[in-house]
C-alpha positions in Angstrom: 139.4 230.8 104.1 137.1 233.9 104.2 136.5 236.1 101.4 136.5 240.0 101.5 132.8 240.0 101.2 132.2 237.5 104.1 134.7 239.4 106.4 133.0 242.8 105.6 129.6 241.4 106.1 130.2 239.8 109.3 131.7 243.2 110.7 128.9 245.1 109.1 126.1 243.0 110.9 128.1 243.4 114.0 128.4 247.3 113.6 124.6 247.4 112.7 123.8 245.6 116.0 126.0 247.9 118.0 124.4 251.0 116.2 120.9 249.6 117.0 121.8 249.3 120.7 123.0 252.8 120.6 119.9 253.9 118.8 121.8 255.0 115.6 119.7 254.4 112.4 121.1 251.8 109.9 121.2 254.5 107.1 123.3 256.9 109.4 125.7 254.0 110.2 125.9 253.1 106.6 126.6 256.8 105.7 129.5 256.7 108.1 130.8 253.5 106.5 130.7 255.0 103.1 132.7 257.9 104.4 135.2 255.5 105.8 135.4 253.6 102.4 136.0 256.9 100.7 138.9 257.7 103.1 140.5 254.4 102.2 140.0 254.9 98.5 141.5 258.3 98.5 144.8 256.8 99.9 145.4 255.0 96.7 143.1 255.9 94.1 142.5 259.0 91.9 139.2 260.8 92.2 138.4 260.0 88.6 138.9 256.2 89.4 136.7 256.6 92.6 133.9 258.6 90.8 134.0 255.7 88.2 133.5 253.0 90.8 130.8 255.0 92.2 128.9 255.8 89.1 129.1 252.0 88.2 127.1 251.3 91.5 124.7 254.2 90.9 124.1 252.8 87.4 123.3 249.3 88.9 121.2 250.3 92.0 118.1 248.5 90.8 118.6 244.8 91.9 116.0 243.7 89.2 117.3 246.0 86.3 119.7 245.1 83.6 123.4 245.7 84.7 125.9 247.1 82.5 128.1 244.1 82.5 125.2 241.8 81.6 124.3 241.2 77.9 120.6 241.8 76.7 
């Protein structure tokens, strides 16, 4: 059984390859994906909840930094 992360990763890699073939930069395609994600979020989540989710990811952008769910 595939996880949500595995399924999304497989489709993201395929989309990136298709984008490269069409000469669309990865970051432009990623921005388009982010907009689609936000469309889905807005269908069932409050703006405050979406902002909280995005802020969590912003606060944890540094892969080598301390994450707020980690203990010192």
